[in-house]
C-alpha positions in Angstrom: -0.1 -0.1 0.2 3.3 2.1 0.1 2.2 4.5 -3.2 -1.4 4.2 -2.5 -1.1 5.8 0.9 -0.4 8.9 -0.9 -4.2 9.1 -1.9 -6.1 10.1 0.8 -10.3 10.5 1.0 -12.8 7.8 0.3 -11.5 4.9 -1.9 -14.5 1.8 -3.0 -13.1 -1.5 -3.3 -15.2 -3.3 -5.5 -15.1 -7.1 -7.6 -13.3 -6.2 -10.7 -14.6 -9.4 -13.1 -18.2 -8.7 -12.0 -20.5 -6.8 -15.1 -22.4 -5.4 -12.2 -19.9 -3.7 -10.6 -17.8 -2.8 -13.0 -21.1 -0.9 -13.9 -21.9 0.6 -10.7 -18.6 2.0 -10.7 -19.1 3.7 -13.8 -22.6 4.8 -12.4 -20.7 6.5 -9.9 -18.1 7.9 -11.6 -20.8 9.8 -13.5 -22.7 10.9 -10.6 -19.5 12.2 -8.8 -18.9 15.0 -10.9 -16.1 16.4 -8.7 -14.0 13.0 -8.6 -14.6 12.5 -4.4 -14.2 8.9 -4.7 -11.2 6.8 -6.1 -11.9 3.0 -6.9 -9.8 0.0 -6.9 -10.7 -3.6 -7.9 -10.8 -5.8 -5.0 -8.5 -8.3 -6.9 -5.4 -5.4 -7.3 -2.3 -5.5 -5.1 -3.9 -1.9 -3.1 -7.2 -3.8 -2.5 -5.6 -7.0 -1.2 -2.9 -5.1 1.1 -5.8 -2.9 2.8 -7.6 -6.0 3.3 -4.8 -7.7 4.8 -4.1 -5.1 7.1 -7.8 -4.6 8.4 -7.9 -8.6 9.0 -10.9 -8.7 6.0 -10.9 -12.1 3.8 -8.6 -11.2 0.6 -10.0 -14.2 -1.6 -13.9 -12.9 -0.9 -15.6 -10.6 -3.7 -19.0 -10.6 -2.9 -18.8 -7.7 -1.0 -17.7 -4.3 -1.6 -15.6 -2.2 0.7 -16.1 1.7 1.1 -12.9 3.3 2.9 -14.0 6.9 4.1 -10.6 8.1 4.5 -7.5 5.9 2.5 -4.8 7.7 4.1 -5.9 6.4 7.3 -6.0 2.7 7.1 -5.1 2.2 11.1 -8.7 3.8 11.6 -10.4 0.8 10.4 -13.5 2.3 9.6 -14.5 0.7 6.5 -18.4 -0.4 5.5 -19.5 -3.5 4.2 -22.1 -4.6 1.4 -24.9 -2.3 1.5 -23.6 0.8 4.3 -21.1 1.0 1.6 -22.9 1.8 -1.4 -25.3 4.4 0.3 -22.0 6.1 2.1 -20.3 6.5 -1.8 -23.5 7.4 -3.2 -23.9 10.2 -0.1 -20.1 11.4 -0.8 -21.3 11.7 -4.6 -23.9 14.5 -4.6 -26.6 15.3 -6.1 -29.0 13.1 -7.0 -27.0 10.0 -6.1 -26.8 11.6 -2.6 -30.9 11.3 -2.7 -31.0 7.9 -3.7 -28.6 7.0 -0.3 -30.5 9.1 1.8 -33.5 6.6 0.5 -31.7 3.5 0.4 -30.1 4.5 4.3 -34.1 5.0 5.5 -33.9 0.5 4.7 -32.7 -1.4 7.4 -29.1 -2.7 7.1 -30.6 -6.3 7.6 -33.1 -5.9 4.4 -30.8 -4.3 2.3 -27.5 -6.5 3.2 -30.2 -9.5 2.6 -30.9 -8.3 -0.9 -27.5 -7.7 -1.4 -26.2 -10.7 -1.0 -29.0 -12.4 -3.4 -27.5 -10.3 -6.0 -24.4 -10.7 -5.3 -24.8 -14.7 -5.8 -26.6 -14.2 -9.0 -24.8 -11.5 -10.6 -22.5 -13.4 -12.2 -24.9 -15.3 -14.3 -26.9 -12.2 -14.8 -24.4 -9.4 -15.6 -21.7 -11.8 -16.9 -17.7 -12.4 -15.7 -15.4 -9.9 -17.0 -11.9 -11.7 -17.9 -10.5 -8.2 -17.8 -11.0 -4.9 -15.9 -12.7 -2.7 -18.6 -10.4 0.9 -19.5 -12.0 3.9 -18.0 -12.4 7.0 -20.1 -9.2 8.6 -19.9 -10.7 11.7 -17.4 -12.1 8.7 -15.4 -8.1 6.7 -15.3 -6.3 9.1 -12.4 -9.8 8.5 -10.2 -8.4 4.8 -9.7 -5.8 3.7 -7.7 -4.7 0.1 -8.9 
């Protein structure tokens, strides 16, 4: 994580081979017009180092991880599954922030139950990407890996 420690602010770790996850990241990139959130695939070296430092599984890609401040991993204040989705939406601002507020009203246990069902079927429905797609040139600086 040495080079990636220079990154500050929120980072979203996602399954880089999941079609739904990649589409969701592209949605967030469009919604986050100020470029507040950075992104890394869970399979990437910086993400794997972060997961290890937090004693999170390094081989389970069924959950996204939202890290509010990447420069302070010792705080351990990451959010998983739908809590991470809600936090990311709120950081984006605008319409996405409103979506996050609406989702945030739903009890976490209900949201996460739905998340787990979708996570189980996501490859069958949205496909598996063998390689991470190249983001638009203006988005590349928002990826830490």
